[in-house]
N, C-alpha and C positions, 0 to 999 in steps of 0.2 A: 504494500500500500504506500502511495506517496505521502511524504510528510506534509502535514497541513500547517502552513505558516501564514502569518498575517501578510497580506499583499503589500508589495513595495509600491504599487500604484497609489495606494491610499496614504500618501505622505502627509506631513503636516500642512503642506501647501494645498492639498485637496481636502483636508478636513479642518477647516478653520474653527477656532473657538469663538471667534466673533466674525461678523460679516462686513463686507466692504460697504462704503457709502452708497455705491450703486445698488447693491442688493438690498440694503435697508430702505433706500428710497423707493425701490420697486414695491416692496411689501407694505410700505407706509401708505400707499395709495389703494390698497385692497382691503376688503372687509377682514378684520383680524379676529382670529380665535381669542387672542389676548384680550380683546375688548369685551368678550362675551363672558358673563359671570358663570361660574361652574354650576352644573345642574345639581340641585339640592332636593329633588323629589325623594321622599322616603318611601321605600317599597314595603311590602308586607313584612311584618316582624319576623317571619320565619325565613326570609330571604337574606342570605349572608352578604350578597354582592349588591351594594348600593352604588351604582355607577354615576359619577359626577361629570366626567369629561366627555365621554362618547366621541373620541376622535375618529374621523372618517377620512377616506381618500380625498374627498372634496375640500377638506380643510387645508391641504398641502398645495404649495406652489413650487414649480420647478425653480431651482436656484442656479444649477450649472450642469454642463456636460463636459467631461474631460476625457481626452483620448491621447494615449501614449503608445508610441511604436518603438520597440527596440530594434536597432539596426545591426546587420552583419558587419563585423569590424572592417572598417576601411571602405565600405560600400558607398557611403554618402559623405560628402564634405559639408559640414555644418555651415561654414561660411558661404559656400556656394548656394546651399539651400536657402539661407537667409536672404541673399541677394536676389535669387530667383523669385521668392515669394514677395519680396518688397516690390520687385518690378511688375509682377502680374496682379498683385492685390494691394498695391499701395494706397488706393482710395479707401479700402476697408481698414488696413492697419495704418491709420493716420495719427496715431498717438506716440507715446514715448517708445524708443527702441534703443538697443545697444548691440554692438558687435565687438567682441574681444578676441582678435586673432591670437592664437596660442601656438607657439612653435611645436612641431611634432614630437620633439624630444622631451617636452615638458609633460610629466605624468599628470593628466587630468582625468578623474573618473568619468566614464562614458555617459553617465546620467546627468552630469553637471552641465547646466546651460552656459554656453559661451556666446550665444546671440539670442535676442528676444525682440518680438514685435508686439504691439498692442494698438487697439483702437482708442480714440480719444475718450469714449464713454466707458472704456474698460470692459465692454461686453465680449471682446474677442482678444485672445492672446495666442502667440505661437512662440515656442522655445526650441532651440537647436543645441545639441551637444554632439560629441564625437560618436556616441552610440545610441542616441535617442532623439526623436522629434516628438513634440507634444503640442496639442491644441486644446483651447478651452473656449466654450461659448457660455456666457452668463446671461441671465434674464435681466430685463430693464423695464422701464415704464412702457416703452414702445414695442419691444420684441420679447419673444419667449421661444428659444430654440426647441426643436423636436429631434428625436433620433433619426427619422427619415430624412429631414432636411440636413442634419449634420452629416449623415452618411454621404450625401451628395457633395457637401462642402469639403469634407476631408479628402474625398477622391480627387476633387479639382485641385486642392492645395498640394497633395502629394505628387500629382501629375506635373506640377511646375518644376520638380527637380528629380523625379524618378520616372524612368521609362515605363510605359504601361505593362510590358511583359517582364520587367525586372523582378527578381525574387530576392529582395534584400532585407525584408523585415522578418525577425525571428520570434518576436512576441508582440501581442496586442493587449492593451488594457483600456477599459472604459469605466469611468466612474460617473454615475448619475446621482445628483443630490437634490432632494426636495426639502422644503422648509415650511414650518407652521409655527406661528406665535401662539403661545398658550401660557396661562398662569400655572406656576408650579409644574414644569414639564416632567420632573421626576415622578410625581404622583400620576400624571397622565399616562406615562409609559408603563408604570407598574400596574395601573388599572387595566391597561389593554392586554398585558401579557402574563400577569402573575395572579394566582388565585387569591381571593380576599383574605383567607386565613393566614397566608404568609405576609400579605401587605400589612396587616394589623400588628405584626410582630417585627420582623426584620426591616420592613420598608416603611415604617410609620414616620411621617413628617420629614421626608427626604427632599432635598433640593434638586438633585441631579441623579440620573441613572443612564447606563449604557447597556445595550444588548448587542452581541455579535453572534451571527449565525453563519455557518459554513456548509456548503454543499458542492458537489461536482455536477457539471453539465456537459453535454456533448453538443457542439454547435457546428454550423456549416455542413455541407453535403458529405464531407469526409469525416464527420464526427470528431472534431477537434476537442480534446479534453480541456475543460475550462473551469477554473476556480470561480465560485460565486459567493462572495461575501455580502451579507446584508447587515447593515449597522443602523441601530436606532439610538440617537444620542440627545441628551439635554445640552443646549449650547447657550451662549450669551450673544444675543443679536446686537446689543449695545449696552454700555454700562457694565456693572459688576455683578448683576443678578442673572441667574439662569431664567430665561423667559421665552425659550423656543425649543422646538424639536427638529432635528434633521433626520431624514430617512435616506440612507445612502446605499446604493447598489454598486458593487465593485466586481466587475467580471474581467478576468484576464487569463490568457493561456499560461500554461505552467512553466516555471523556471526550468524544471528538469527536462523539458522537451525542447528548450530553446536551441540547443546545439544541432538538432535535426529538423526543427520546424522552419518552414519558409512560407511567406505569404506575399501575394501580389497586391497591387492596389485594389483590384476587384475583390479579392478575399477580404481585405480590411473593410471596404465599404459594405460588403455583404454581412460581415460580422456585426457591424454597427446596426445595420437595418434589422437583422434578426433579433437583436436585443429589444426592439420596441415592444414586441409581444411578451417577451420574458419579463421585462421590467414592470409592465402594467399588470400582468398576471400575479407577480410576486407582491406588488403593491396591494392588490385586492385581497390576497391571501392574508396579509398582515392587518390591513385597516378596513377592509370591506368597503361598502358604499352606503349611500343614504338609505337604501332599501333594506339593509341588513340589520334591522332593529329587532 
């Protein structure tokens, strides 16, 4: 059995403890769970579970979609990829950028970014390293990315510096993060996933809680073994108090297969597209919808 380890795709950069001004601005314009008082209906005396929060799928908004591709060593020059993307998509990546040429003899970890592009509103970023390229799409007041549209966008961006039939990617990782503001998020998470008899003891009056769930999946036509981490977290959207929940799905091909796995641009786009159904089905498994009362 392969060893199950926490995914490297879900780094501190992809799992913020607080959200960017763009993300906070986006959610400040939406109806907030945070503004809704907890439900205090008292059920029959014999019923042990008196649910106050009743979090549902519709309470969450998309925060971001992050895609990372590990590259075969020496297959792609990060600086060339940076220049190619800036040339073809400069109107979209119109914000801050940097490029740090590093001599080949200088030991730089392959996942460390040596070049970066971003849009002015910070809804799009791209990073390039010696062994990795990564893209992020974030929600804003005006736009909210989807996996099908991102699948098209990542294909177009990779085609700017990788030939269509080139097989230079050894691992794929996708992290999709959703966000909901709610009073006392630790209690809301406990109510959704822990039986009431345990909540009244070990989880009484908590401010924060995290749940991590791992499973294996097979994706694409050739049944590529894929790690699927689902993470539910209490986070701080602003200030010092926990006041929100993130629901994160992190799917990535396995590290132990990277030496033999190879993916084309079409494979990567197909992988992202296929996750649309997987992510939504998992979301409903965890949170249900408004009809699941």
